[in-house]
PDB file of N, CA, C and O in Angstrom:
ATOM      1  N   MET A   1       7.450   3.587 -17.069  1.00  0.00           N
ATOM      2  CA  MET A   1       6.589   2.664 -16.337  1.00  0.00           C
ATOM      3  C   MET A   1       5.143   2.980 -16.710  1.00  0.00           C
ATOM      4  O   MET A   1       4.711   4.131 -16.655  1.00  0.00           O
ATOM      5  N   THR A   2       4.433   1.979 -17.075  1.00  0.00           N
ATOM      6  CA  THR A   2       3.034   2.110 -17.436  1.00  0.00           C
ATOM      7  C   THR A   2       2.173   1.872 -16.198  1.00  0.00           C
ATOM      8  O   THR A   2       2.355   0.880 -15.493  1.00  0.00           O
ATOM      9  N   THR A   3       1.242   2.776 -15.938  1.00  0.00           N
ATOM     10  CA  THR A   3       0.316   2.582 -14.821  1.00  0.00           C
ATOM     11  C   THR A   3      -1.109   2.693 -15.328  1.00  0.00           C
ATOM     12  O   THR A   3      -1.392   3.414 -16.285  1.00  0.00           O
ATOM     13  N   ILE A   4      -1.984   1.979 -14.681  1.00  0.00           N
ATOM     14  CA  ILE A   4      -3.406   2.013 -15.017  1.00  0.00           C
ATOM     15  C   ILE A   4      -4.155   2.292 -13.720  1.00  0.00           C
ATOM     16  O   ILE A   4      -3.970   1.590 -12.726  1.00  0.00           O
ATOM     17  N   THR A   5      -4.990   3.303 -13.734  1.00  0.00           N
ATOM     18  CA  THR A   5      -5.807   3.611 -12.570  1.00  0.00           C
ATOM     19  C   THR A   5      -7.214   3.080 -12.808  1.00  0.00           C
ATOM     20  O   THR A   5      -7.830   3.377 -13.832  1.00  0.00           O
ATOM     21  N   ILE A   6      -7.710   2.308 -11.877  1.00  0.00           N
ATOM     22  CA  ILE A   6      -9.048   1.732 -11.973  1.00  0.00           C
ATOM     23  C   ILE A   6     -10.014   2.707 -11.304  1.00  0.00           C
ATOM     24  O   ILE A   6      -9.782   3.100 -10.160  1.00  0.00           O
ATOM     25  N   PRO A   7     -11.075   3.103 -11.973  1.00  0.00           N
ATOM     26  CA  PRO A   7     -12.001   4.094 -11.417  1.00  0.00           C
ATOM     27  C   PRO A   7     -12.596   3.656 -10.067  1.00  0.00           C
ATOM     28  O   PRO A   7     -12.807   2.470  -9.814  1.00  0.00           O
ATOM     29  N   GLN A   8     -12.853   4.648  -9.221  1.00  0.00           N
ATOM     30  CA  GLN A   8     -13.424   4.381  -7.897  1.00  0.00           C
ATOM     31  C   GLN A   8     -14.809   3.748  -7.999  1.00  0.00           C
ATOM     32  O   GLN A   8     -15.215   3.003  -7.108  1.00  0.00           O
ATOM     33  N   LYS A   9     -15.526   4.035  -9.060  1.00  0.00           N
ATOM     34  CA  LYS A   9     -16.868   3.488  -9.239  1.00  0.00           C
ATOM     35  C   LYS A   9     -16.813   1.952  -9.296  1.00  0.00           C
ATOM     36  O   LYS A   9     -17.698   1.277  -8.770  1.00  0.00           O
ATOM     37  N   ILE A  10     -15.800   1.422  -9.919  1.00  0.00           N
ATOM     38  CA  ILE A  10     -15.657  -0.033 -10.033  1.00  0.00           C
ATOM     39  C   ILE A  10     -15.176  -0.641  -8.722  1.00  0.00           C
ATOM     40  O   ILE A  10     -15.572  -1.753  -8.372  1.00  0.00           O
ATOM     41  N   THR A  11     -14.329   0.075  -7.999  1.00  0.00           N
ATOM     42  CA  THR A  11     -13.720  -0.470  -6.781  1.00  0.00           C
ATOM     43  C   THR A  11     -14.465  -0.054  -5.516  1.00  0.00           C
ATOM     44  O   THR A  11     -13.941  -0.192  -4.411  1.00  0.00           O
ATOM     45  N   LYS A  12     -15.663   0.447  -5.674  1.00  0.00           N
ATOM     46  CA  LYS A  12     -16.522   0.843  -4.544  1.00  0.00           C
ATOM     47  C   LYS A  12     -15.843   1.856  -3.619  1.00  0.00           C
ATOM     48  O   LYS A  12     -15.813   1.675  -2.402  1.00  0.00           O
ATOM     49  N   GLY A  13     -15.306   2.912  -4.206  1.00  0.00           N
ATOM     50  CA  GLY A  13     -14.751   4.005  -3.417  1.00  0.00           C
ATOM     51  C   GLY A  13     -13.256   3.925  -3.187  1.00  0.00           C
ATOM     52  O   GLY A  13     -12.639   4.931  -2.837  1.00  0.00           O
ATOM     53  N   GLU A  14     -12.659   2.768  -3.370  1.00  0.00           N
ATOM     54  CA  GLU A  14     -11.217   2.619  -3.194  1.00  0.00           C
ATOM     55  C   GLU A  14     -10.529   2.854  -4.527  1.00  0.00           C
ATOM     56  O   GLU A  14     -11.006   2.400  -5.568  1.00  0.00           O
ATOM     57  N   GLU A  15      -9.410   3.562  -4.496  1.00  0.00           N
ATOM     58  CA  GLU A  15      -8.659   3.777  -5.714  1.00  0.00           C
ATOM     59  C   GLU A  15      -7.558   2.720  -5.798  1.00  0.00           C
ATOM     60  O   GLU A  15      -6.786   2.557  -4.854  1.00  0.00           O
ATOM     61  N   LEU A  16      -7.480   2.011  -6.902  1.00  0.00           N
ATOM     62  CA  LEU A  16      -6.469   0.982  -7.117  1.00  0.00           C
ATOM     63  C   LEU A  16      -5.580   1.396  -8.262  1.00  0.00           C
ATOM     64  O   LEU A  16      -6.032   2.028  -9.217  1.00  0.00           O
ATOM     65  N   VAL A  17      -4.307   1.036  -8.167  1.00  0.00           N
ATOM     66  CA  VAL A  17      -3.368   1.334  -9.231  1.00  0.00           C
ATOM     67  C   VAL A  17      -2.654   0.049  -9.611  1.00  0.00           C
ATOM     68  O   VAL A  17      -2.179  -0.679  -8.739  1.00  0.00           O
ATOM     69  N   ALA A  18      -2.574  -0.235 -10.897  1.00  0.00           N
ATOM     70  CA  ALA A  18      -1.874  -1.419 -11.387  1.00  0.00           C
ATOM     71  C   ALA A  18      -0.499  -0.992 -11.892  1.00  0.00           C
ATOM     72  O   ALA A  18      -0.384  -0.028 -12.649  1.00  0.00           O
ATOM     73  N   ILE A  19       0.541  -1.707 -11.475  1.00  0.00           N
ATOM     74  CA  ILE A  19       1.894  -1.422 -11.933  1.00  0.00           C
ATOM     75  C   ILE A  19       2.542  -2.732 -12.377  1.00  0.00           C
ATOM     76  O   ILE A  19       2.099  -3.807 -11.974  1.00  0.00           O
ATOM     77  N   PRO A  20       3.573  -2.652 -13.190  1.00  0.00           N
ATOM     78  CA  PRO A  20       4.251  -3.871 -13.622  1.00  0.00           C
ATOM     79  C   PRO A  20       4.855  -4.641 -12.436  1.00  0.00           C
ATOM     80  O   PRO A  20       5.285  -4.045 -11.449  1.00  0.00           O
ATOM     81  N   ARG A  21       4.878  -5.954 -12.553  1.00  0.00           N
ATOM     82  CA  ARG A  21       5.360  -6.818 -11.465  1.00  0.00           C
ATOM     83  C   ARG A  21       6.799  -6.491 -11.062  1.00  0.00           C
ATOM     84  O   ARG A  21       7.119  -6.506  -9.874  1.00  0.00           O
ATOM     85  N   LYS A  22       7.668  -6.197 -12.027  1.00  0.00           N
ATOM     86  CA  LYS A  22       9.061  -5.860 -11.708  1.00  0.00           C
ATOM     87  C   LYS A  22       9.134  -4.633 -10.804  1.00  0.00           C
ATOM     88  O   LYS A  22       9.906  -4.609  -9.845  1.00  0.00           O
ATOM     89  N   GLU A  23       8.345  -3.634 -11.105  1.00  0.00           N
ATOM     90  CA  GLU A  23       8.320  -2.416 -10.290  1.00  0.00           C
ATOM     91  C   GLU A  23       7.815  -2.720  -8.885  1.00  0.00           C
ATOM     92  O   GLU A  23       8.347  -2.207  -7.901  1.00  0.00           O
ATOM     93  N   TYR A  24       6.794  -3.550  -8.800  1.00  0.00           N
ATOM     94  CA  TYR A  24       6.229  -3.937  -7.511  1.00  0.00           C
ATOM     95  C   TYR A  24       7.263  -4.686  -6.678  1.00  0.00           C
ATOM     96  O   TYR A  24       7.415  -4.410  -5.488  1.00  0.00           O
ATOM     97  N   GLU A  25       7.970  -5.628  -7.287  1.00  0.00           N
ATOM     98  CA  GLU A  25       8.980  -6.401  -6.563  1.00  0.00           C
ATOM     99  C   GLU A  25      10.137  -5.510  -6.119  1.00  0.00           C
ATOM    100  O   GLU A  25      10.676  -5.692  -5.027  1.00  0.00           O
ATOM    101  N   ARG A  26      10.518  -4.560  -6.947  1.00  0.00           N
ATOM    102  CA  ARG A  26      11.578  -3.619  -6.559  1.00  0.00           C
ATOM    103  C   ARG A  26      11.123  -2.782  -5.365  1.00  0.00           C
ATOM    104  O   ARG A  26      11.884  -2.563  -4.423  1.00  0.00           O
ATOM    105  N   PHE A  27       9.891  -2.325  -5.414  1.00  0.00           N
ATOM    106  CA  PHE A  27       9.324  -1.565  -4.303  1.00  0.00           C
ATOM    107  C   PHE A  27       9.357  -2.383  -3.009  1.00  0.00           C
ATOM    108  O   PHE A  27       9.719  -1.861  -1.955  1.00  0.00           O
ATOM    109  N   LEU A  28       8.979  -3.666  -3.088  1.00  0.00           N
ATOM    110  CA  LEU A  28       8.989  -4.520  -1.895  1.00  0.00           C
ATOM    111  C   LEU A  28      10.389  -4.686  -1.321  1.00  0.00           C
ATOM    112  O   LEU A  28      10.557  -4.709  -0.102  1.00  0.00           O
ATOM    113  N   ARG A  29      11.404  -4.804  -2.192  1.00  0.00           N
ATOM    114  CA  ARG A  29      12.781  -4.930  -1.703  1.00  0.00           C
ATOM    115  C   ARG A  29      13.209  -3.682  -0.948  1.00  0.00           C
ATOM    116  O   ARG A  29      13.844  -3.777   0.102  1.00  0.00           O
ATOM    117  N   VAL A  30      12.867  -2.522  -1.471  1.00  0.00           N
ATOM    118  CA  VAL A  30      13.231  -1.254  -0.817  1.00  0.00           C
ATOM    119  C   VAL A  30      12.537  -1.149   0.536  1.00  0.00           C
ATOM    120  O   VAL A  30      13.164  -0.791   1.533  1.00  0.00           O
ATOM    121  N   VAL A  31      11.265  -1.456   0.570  1.00  0.00           N
ATOM    122  CA  VAL A  31      10.501  -1.371   1.812  1.00  0.00           C
ATOM    123  C   VAL A  31      11.049  -2.353   2.846  1.00  0.00           C
ATOM    124  O   VAL A  31      11.176  -2.013   4.022  1.00  0.00           O
ATOM    125  N   LYS A  32      11.368  -3.560   2.409  1.00  0.00           N
ATOM    126  CA  LYS A  32      11.894  -4.574   3.332  1.00  0.00           C
ATOM    127  C   LYS A  32      13.203  -4.122   3.964  1.00  0.00           C
ATOM    128  O   LYS A  32      13.406  -4.319   5.162  1.00  0.00           O
ATOM    129  N   LYS A  33      14.092  -3.520   3.183  1.00  0.00           N
ATOM    130  CA  LYS A  33      15.363  -3.019   3.722  1.00  0.00           C
ATOM    131  C   LYS A  33      15.119  -1.967   4.790  1.00  0.00           C
ATOM    132  O   LYS A  33      15.747  -1.992   5.848  1.00  0.00           O
ATOM    133  N   LYS A  34      14.210  -1.045   4.515  1.00  0.00           N
ATOM    134  CA  LYS A  34      13.947   0.029   5.473  1.00  0.00           C
ATOM    135  C   LYS A  34      13.326  -0.522   6.749  1.00  0.00           C
ATOM    136  O   LYS A  34      13.717  -0.108   7.841  1.00  0.00           O
ATOM    137  N   TYR A  35      12.380  -1.433   6.645  1.00  0.00           N
ATOM    138  CA  TYR A  35      11.742  -1.980   7.842  1.00  0.00           C
ATOM    139  C   TYR A  35      12.689  -2.872   8.623  1.00  0.00           C
ATOM    140  O   TYR A  35      12.595  -2.942   9.848  1.00  0.00           O
ATOM    141  N   THR A  36      13.597  -3.553   7.943  1.00  0.00           N
ATOM    142  CA  THR A  36      14.568  -4.383   8.648  1.00  0.00           C
ATOM    143  C   THR A  36      15.444  -3.505   9.531  1.00  0.00           C
ATOM    144  O   THR A  36      15.685  -3.849  10.688  1.00  0.00           O
ATOM    145  N   LYS A  37      15.925  -2.378   9.011  1.00  0.00           N
ATOM    146  CA  LYS A  37      16.738  -1.460   9.808  1.00  0.00           C
ATOM    147  C   LYS A  37      15.920  -0.903  10.957  1.00  0.00           C
ATOM    148  O   LYS A  37      16.424  -0.781  12.073  1.00  0.00           O
ATOM    149  N   LEU A  38      14.676  -0.566  10.702  1.00  0.00           N
ATOM    150  CA  LEU A  38      13.806  -0.048  11.750  1.00  0.00           C
ATOM    151  C   LEU A  38      13.622  -1.081  12.854  1.00  0.00           C
ATOM    152  O   LEU A  38      13.678  -0.745  14.037  1.00  0.00           O
ATOM    153  N   ASP A  39      13.402  -2.339  12.471  1.00  0.00           N
ATOM    154  CA  ASP A  39      13.225  -3.400  13.462  1.00  0.00           C
ATOM    155  C   ASP A  39      14.468  -3.568  14.330  1.00  0.00           C
ATOM    156  O   ASP A  39      14.354  -3.750  15.542  1.00  0.00           O
ATOM    157  N   VAL A  40      15.661  -3.509  13.722  1.00  0.00           N
ATOM    158  CA  VAL A  40      16.912  -3.643  14.477  1.00  0.00           C
ATOM    159  C   VAL A  40      17.039  -2.493  15.468  1.00  0.00           C
ATOM    160  O   VAL A  40      17.368  -2.709  16.634  1.00  0.00           O
ATOM    161  N   ASP A  41      16.779  -1.271  15.008  1.00  0.00           N
ATOM    162  CA  ASP A  41      16.859  -0.107  15.889  1.00  0.00           C
ATOM    163  C   ASP A  41      15.829  -0.196  17.011  1.00  0.00           C
ATOM    164  O   ASP A  41      16.128   0.137  18.158  1.00  0.00           O
ATOM    165  N   LEU A  42      14.635  -0.637  16.688  1.00  0.00           N
ATOM    166  CA  LEU A  42      13.580  -0.753  17.685  1.00  0.00           C
ATOM    167  C   LEU A  42      13.941  -1.790  18.747  1.00  0.00           C
ATOM    168  O   LEU A  42      13.734  -1.556  19.938  1.00  0.00           O
ATOM    169  N   ASP A  43      14.477  -2.933  18.322  1.00  0.00           N
ATOM    170  CA  ASP A  43      14.901  -3.963  19.274  1.00  0.00           C
ATOM    171  C   ASP A  43      15.966  -3.422  20.220  1.00  0.00           C
ATOM    172  O   ASP A  43      15.940  -3.714  21.415  1.00  0.00           O
ATOM    173  N   LYS A  44      16.904  -2.635  19.693  1.00  0.00           N
ATOM    174  CA  LYS A  44      17.970  -2.046  20.516  1.00  0.00           C
ATOM    175  C   LYS A  44      17.382  -1.112  21.575  1.00  0.00           C
ATOM    176  O   LYS A  44      17.773  -1.157  22.742  1.00  0.00           O
ATOM    177  N   VAL A  45      16.455  -0.281  21.165  1.00  0.00           N
ATOM    178  CA  VAL A  45      15.837   0.666  22.105  1.00  0.00           C
ATOM    179  C   VAL A  45      15.033  -0.080  23.172  1.00  0.00           C
ATOM    180  O   VAL A  45      15.072   0.291  24.346  1.00  0.00           O
ATOM    181  N   ILE A  46      14.317  -1.112  22.781  1.00  0.00           N
ATOM    182  CA  ILE A  46      13.525  -1.884  23.749  1.00  0.00           C
ATOM    183  C   ILE A  46      14.435  -2.525  24.786  1.00  0.00           C
ATOM    184  O   ILE A  46      14.102  -2.542  25.971  1.00  0.00           O
ATOM    185  N   ARG A  47      15.588  -3.057  24.354  1.00  0.00           N
ATOM    186  CA  ARG A  47      16.543  -3.641  25.316  1.00  0.00           C
ATOM    187  C   ARG A  47      17.043  -2.589  26.302  1.00  0.00           C
ATOM    188  O   ARG A  47      17.176  -2.862  27.495  1.00  0.00           O
ATOM    189  N   GLU A  48      17.320  -1.386  25.797  1.00  0.00           N
ATOM    190  CA  GLU A  48      17.807  -0.309  26.668  1.00  0.00           C
ATOM    191  C   GLU A  48      16.735   0.123  27.666  1.00  0.00           C
ATOM    192  O   GLU A  48      17.042   0.419  28.821  1.00  0.00           O
ATOM    193  N   VAL A  49      15.499   0.158  27.229  1.00  0.00           N
ATOM    194  CA  VAL A  49      14.404   0.527  28.136  1.00  0.00           C
ATOM    195  C   VAL A  49      14.261  -0.527  29.229  1.00  0.00           C
ATOM    196  O   VAL A  49      14.064  -0.189  30.396  1.00  0.00           O
ATOM    197  N   LYS A  50      14.361  -1.808  28.856  1.00  0.00           N
ATOM    198  CA  LYS A  50      14.240  -2.875  29.852  1.00  0.00           C
ATOM    199  C   LYS A  50      15.369  -2.827  30.871  1.00  0.00           C
ATOM    200  O   LYS A  50      15.174  -3.190  32.031  1.00  0.00           O
ATOM    201  N   LYS A  51      16.543  -2.385  30.449  1.00  0.00           N
ATOM    202  CA  LYS A  51      17.682  -2.261  31.372  1.00  0.00           C
ATOM    203  C   LYS A  51      17.627  -0.941  32.153  1.00  0.00           C
ATOM    204  O   LYS A  51      18.513  -0.646  32.955  1.00  0.00           O
ATOM    205  N   GLU A  52      16.580  -0.160  31.906  1.00  0.00           N
ATOM    206  CA  GLU A  52      16.347   1.141  32.536  1.00  0.00           C
ATOM    207  C   GLU A  52      17.443   2.143  32.220  1.00  0.00           C
ATOM    208  O   GLU A  52      17.744   3.012  33.038  1.00  0.00           O
ATOM    209  N   LYS A  53      18.042   2.032  31.038  1.00  0.00           N
ATOM    210  CA  LYS A  53      19.002   3.033  30.580  1.00  0.00           C
ATOM    211  C   LYS A  53      18.271   4.239  30.004  1.00  0.00           C
ATOM    212  O   LYS A  53      18.780   5.359  30.029  1.00  0.00           O
ATOM    213  N   ILE A  54      17.076   3.995  29.488  1.00  0.00           N
ATOM    214  CA  ILE A  54      16.265   5.054  28.883  1.00  0.00           C
ATOM    215  C   ILE A  54      14.940   5.107  29.616  1.00  0.00           C
ATOM    216  O   ILE A  54      14.333   4.074  29.902  1.00  0.00           O
ATOM    217  N   LYS A  55      14.499   6.306  29.915  1.00  0.00           N
ATOM    218  CA  LYS A  55      13.196   6.487  30.541  1.00  0.00           C
ATOM    219  C   LYS A  55      12.443   7.554  29.768  1.00  0.00           C
ATOM    220  O   LYS A  55      13.043   8.432  29.148  1.00  0.00           O
ATOM    221  N   GLY A  56      11.134   7.468  29.814  1.00  0.00           N
ATOM    222  CA  GLY A  56      10.340   8.476  29.149  1.00  0.00           C
ATOM    223  C   GLY A  56       9.686   7.885  27.925  1.00  0.00           C
ATOM    224  O   GLY A  56       9.822   6.682  27.701  1.00  0.00           O
ATOM    225  N   PRO A  57       8.997   8.645  27.132  1.00  0.00           N
ATOM    226  CA  PRO A  57       8.667  10.045  27.343  1.00  0.00           C
ATOM    227  C   PRO A  57       7.684  10.217  28.485  1.00  0.00           C
ATOM    228  O   PRO A  57       6.939   9.300  28.830  1.00  0.00           O
ATOM    229  N   PHE A  58       7.695  11.369  29.044  1.00  0.00           N
ATOM    230  CA  PHE A  58       6.863  11.638  30.209  1.00  0.00           C
ATOM    231  C   PHE A  58       5.646  12.447  29.792  1.00  0.00           C
ATOM    232  O   PHE A  58       5.738  13.380  28.994  1.00  0.00           O
ATOM    233  N   SER A  59       4.522  12.072  30.344  1.00  0.00           N
ATOM    234  CA  SER A  59       3.275  12.751  29.975  1.00  0.00           C
ATOM    235  C   SER A  59       3.087  14.051  30.746  1.00  0.00           C
ATOM    236  O   SER A  59       2.267  14.889  30.369  1.00  0.00           O
ATOM    237  N   SER A  60       3.848  14.219  31.825  1.00  0.00           N
ATOM    238  CA  SER A  60       3.735  15.448  32.601  1.00  0.00           C
ATOM    239  C   SER A  60       5.025  15.692  33.376  1.00  0.00           C
ATOM    240  O   SER A  60       5.879  14.811  33.478  1.00  0.00           O
ATOM    241  N   VAL A  61       5.150  16.878  33.910  1.00  0.00           N
ATOM    242  CA  VAL A  61       6.306  17.222  34.732  1.00  0.00           C
ATOM    243  C   VAL A  61       6.303  16.366  36.000  1.00  0.00           C
ATOM    244  O   VAL A  61       7.360  15.967  36.489  1.00  0.00           O
ATOM    245  N   LYS A  62       5.132  16.095  36.517  1.00  0.00           N
ATOM    246  CA  LYS A  62       5.003  15.266  37.717  1.00  0.00           C
ATOM    247  C   LYS A  62       5.594  13.872  37.475  1.00  0.00           C
ATOM    248  O   LYS A  62       6.290  13.338  38.338  1.00  0.00           O
ATOM    249  N   ALA A  63       5.324  13.290  36.321  1.00  0.00           N
ATOM    250  CA  ALA A  63       5.861  11.981  35.992  1.00  0.00           C
ATOM    251  C   ALA A  63       7.385  12.026  35.849  1.00  0.00           C
ATOM    252  O   ALA A  63       8.078  11.096  36.262  1.00  0.00           O
ATOM    253  N   LEU A  64       7.898  13.100  35.267  1.00  0.00           N
ATOM    254  CA  LEU A  64       9.344  13.276  35.157  1.00  0.00           C
ATOM    255  C   LEU A  64       9.985  13.370  36.518  1.00  0.00           C
ATOM    256  O   LEU A  64      10.986  12.700  36.771  1.00  0.00           O
ATOM    257  N   ARG A  65       9.435  14.188  37.409  1.00  0.00           N
ATOM    258  CA  ARG A  65       9.975  14.325  38.763  1.00  0.00           C
ATOM    259  C   ARG A  65       9.948  13.002  39.499  1.00  0.00           C
ATOM    260  O   ARG A  65      10.910  12.654  40.184  1.00  0.00           O
ATOM    261  N   TYR A  66       8.869  12.266  39.369  1.00  0.00           N
ATOM    262  CA  TYR A  66       8.746  10.963  40.043  1.00  0.00           C
ATOM    263  C   TYR A  66       9.863  10.031  39.565  1.00  0.00           C
ATOM    264  O   TYR A  66      10.470   9.320  40.365  1.00  0.00           O
ATOM    265  N   SER A  67      10.129  10.040  38.259  1.00  0.00           N
ATOM    266  CA  SER A  67      11.163   9.181  37.700  1.00  0.00           C
ATOM    267  C   SER A  67      12.543   9.592  38.194  1.00  0.00           C
ATOM    268  O   SER A  67      13.375   8.729  38.477  1.00  0.00           O
ATOM    269  N   LEU A  68      12.799  10.878  38.302  1.00  0.00           N
ATOM    270  CA  LEU A  68      14.102  11.368  38.741  1.00  0.00           C
ATOM    271  C   LEU A  68      14.336  11.100  40.232  1.00  0.00           C
ATOM    272  O   LEU A  68      15.476  10.906  40.653  1.00  0.00           O
ATOM    273  N   GLU A  69      13.276  11.089  41.023  1.00  0.00           N
ATOM    274  CA  GLU A  69      13.409  10.891  42.467  1.00  0.00           C
ATOM    275  C   GLU A  69      13.646   9.426  42.823  1.00  0.00           C
ATOM    276  O   GLU A  69      14.128   9.135  43.918  1.00  0.00           O
ATOM    277  N   ARG A  70      13.323   8.506  41.932  1.00  0.00           N
ATOM    278  CA  ARG A  70      13.493   7.089  42.230  1.00  0.00           C
ATOM    279  C   ARG A  70      14.911   6.646  42.208  1.00  0.00           C
ATOM    280  O   ARG A  70      15.195   5.471  42.442  1.00  0.00           O
TER     281      ARG A  70
END
């Protein structure tokens, strides 16, 4: 894979890297798969929290005790 780094002087402090389009598209497919799984897991956890199956995290012992006493 051929990469070209554009100097920070040209990009005003930001470093940019150019890669072939095929590599970029492959990278996007991998990222999309990972975020899709994350979104599914996150939706599941949010549903459980709304049903009050999961509580926490607690910022203090006092908050934990309050939750347990309810």
